[in-house]
C-alpha positions as a printed Julia matrix, in Angstrom:
176×3 Matrix{Float64}:
 -172.1   -40.11   10.9
 -170.45  -42.45    8.25
 -168.63  -45.44    9.34
 -164.96  -45.71    9.27
 -162.74  -48.66   10.32
 -158.81  -49.11    9.87
 -156.98  -52.39    9.9
 -153.12  -53.06    9.13
 -150.65  -55.73    8.78
 -147.12  -54.86    9.48
 -146.6   -53.58    5.91
 -150.13  -53.0     4.65
 -152.59  -50.08    5.48
 -156.15  -51.21    5.38
 -158.94  -48.34    5.56
 -162.76  -48.84    5.12
 -165.2   -46.05    5.09
 -169.05  -46.13    4.47
 -170.52  -43.14    2.92
 -174.31  -42.21    2.62
 -174.38  -42.06   -1.44
 -174.62  -44.58   -4.34
 -171.6   -45.98   -5.87
 -171.83  -44.14   -9.38
 -171.88  -41.01   -7.29
 -169.1   -41.77   -5.2
 -166.78  -42.94   -8.32
 -167.56  -39.98  -10.05
 -166.3   -38.07   -7.2
 -163.12  -40.0    -7.16
 -162.6   -39.91  -11.27
 -163.56  -36.35  -12.44
 -161.58  -33.5   -11.54
 -164.64  -31.03  -10.81
 -165.69  -33.24   -8.06
 -162.36  -33.71   -6.47
 -161.53  -30.09   -6.14
 -164.44  -29.86   -3.86
 -163.24  -32.22   -1.24
 -160.04  -33.9    -1.92
 -156.82  -33.27    0.13
 -156.1   -32.85    3.92
 -158.29  -30.54    6.21
 -157.72  -26.93    5.82
 -155.91  -27.28    2.65
 -157.05  -25.15   -0.51
 -157.52  -26.52   -3.76
 -155.05  -24.79   -6.38
 -155.08  -26.53   -9.46
 -155.24  -30.07  -11.34
 -154.9   -32.12  -14.18
 -156.62  -35.63  -14.63
 -156.19  -38.21  -17.53
 -157.99  -41.11  -16.0
 -156.73  -44.39  -18.01
 -154.34  -46.89  -17.07
 -150.9   -45.12  -17.46
 -152.66  -41.69  -17.15
 -151.96  -39.16  -13.99
 -154.22  -37.02  -11.72
 -151.52  -34.25  -10.87
 -152.66  -31.84   -8.5
 -151.63  -28.62   -6.18
 -153.05  -27.7    -2.44
 -152.39  -24.97   -0.69
 -151.55  -25.56    3.01
 -153.36  -23.04    5.67
 -149.71  -21.37    5.85
 -149.72  -20.79    2.22
 -147.27  -23.4     1.11
 -148.09  -25.3    -2.18
 -147.97  -29.04   -1.93
 -147.8   -31.16   -5.2
 -148.92  -34.63   -5.46
 -150.1   -37.2    -8.18
 -151.77  -40.29   -8.51
 -150.4   -42.87  -11.91
 -153.17  -45.25  -12.5
 -152.51  -48.7   -12.93
 -156.0   -50.42  -13.35
 -159.62  -48.44  -13.54
 -162.68  -50.73  -13.36
 -165.69  -48.45  -13.27
 -167.27  -48.15  -10.9
 -165.76  -50.67   -8.81
 -161.87  -50.2    -8.48
 -159.24  -47.99   -8.9
 -155.42  -49.07   -8.57
 -153.02  -46.01   -8.33
 -149.33  -45.1    -7.46
 -149.41  -41.96   -4.95
 -146.3   -39.77   -4.94
 -145.6   -36.5    -3.48
 -144.3   -34.21   -6.65
 -142.73  -31.05   -7.56
 -144.77  -29.05   -9.82
 -143.39  -30.65  -12.93
 -144.66  -34.13  -11.62
 -141.41  -35.49  -10.41
 -141.66  -37.92   -7.13
 -139.99  -35.91   -4.34
 -139.7   -36.78   -0.7
 -142.68  -35.96    1.85
 -142.59  -32.6     2.84
 -142.29  -33.44    6.52
 -140.6   -36.98    6.36
 -137.43  -37.69    4.53
 -137.81  -41.31    5.06
 -141.41  -41.56    3.69
 -141.79  -43.76    0.56
 -141.76  -42.33   -2.57
 -144.26  -44.15   -4.04
 -147.4   -45.89   -2.25
 -149.42  -48.28   -4.54
 -153.13  -47.9    -3.58
 -156.11  -50.24   -4.3
 -159.35  -48.63   -3.86
 -162.81  -50.51   -4.41
 -166.2   -49.23   -4.18
 -168.98  -51.63   -3.41
 -172.66  -50.72   -2.86
 -175.63  -51.62   -0.53
 -178.62  -49.91    0.23
 -177.43  -46.7    -1.71
 -174.54  -46.63    0.77
 -170.95  -46.82   -0.66
 -168.05  -48.86    1.26
 -164.69  -47.74    0.08
 -161.97  -50.02    1.12
 -158.24  -48.57    0.41
 -155.25  -50.84    0.88
 -151.89  -49.14    0.48
 -148.4   -50.64    0.39
 -144.87  -48.7    -0.06
 -143.44  -49.93   -3.46
 -139.41  -49.97   -4.31
 -139.2   -49.08   -0.66
 -136.41  -49.41    1.46
 -136.55  -51.05    4.92
 -136.28  -47.74    6.69
 -139.08  -46.4     4.1
 -141.31  -49.24    4.96
 -140.51  -48.58    8.86
 -141.49  -45.12    8.44
 -144.64  -46.06    6.57
 -145.86  -48.81    9.25
 -144.99  -46.06   11.66
 -147.69  -43.44   10.02
 -150.43  -45.61   10.12
 -152.14  -43.74   13.05
 -151.65  -40.28   11.43
 -152.71  -41.89    7.78
 -156.09  -43.06    9.95
 -156.65  -39.78   11.11
 -155.53  -37.95    7.61
 -157.79  -40.31    5.49
 -160.69  -39.94    8.05
 -160.67  -36.26    7.84
 -160.35  -36.12    3.78
 -163.31  -38.68    3.69
 -165.25  -36.5     6.17
 -164.76  -33.82    3.44
 -165.94  -36.5     0.56
 -169.12  -37.34    3.03
 -170.03  -33.8     3.31
 -169.75  -33.13   -0.38
 -171.6   -36.39   -1.25
 -174.43  -35.19    1.21
 -174.44  -31.49   -0.82
 -174.27  -33.32   -4.08
 -177.12  -35.79   -3.25
 -179.3   -32.52   -2.46
 -178.79  -31.27   -5.91
 -175.79  -29.23   -5.38
 -173.59  -31.26   -8.02
 -174.04  -33.89  -10.2
């Protein structure tokens, strides 16, 4: 089973996960839409569609369908890309046109969260380190974000379980 740890400060969510795959393969899983569609999103959600423009200022805009049939849109706006070491991006819930909207279940969730994701490899295993902080957030939004750390640990853990399972299949030749 992959190793997962999570630490937090009052304002920063930090999550670490080790997956049994080389860094180049993990990088592709995070940066190519055909791979993202096989694992990205909350457990139980179905991939509907996505566009991806991997460059600083580019956008990954996606739609997932919840188990009850509701569509959920989100996007990453890339700020920094250092293949295969680091991705820095701003995450937002959005509407179909890509406009930032409130979290569907939390009216005080920050509209924009800055994520820094690093990829390091040792012995053909990749450590993912994610740091997330709200940006341009009100005090209420920062408190909601900090109050959501436990749910974020569970959500990212489940999503990265899907990544690990996908990569296990990919290393067996199911995907490149």
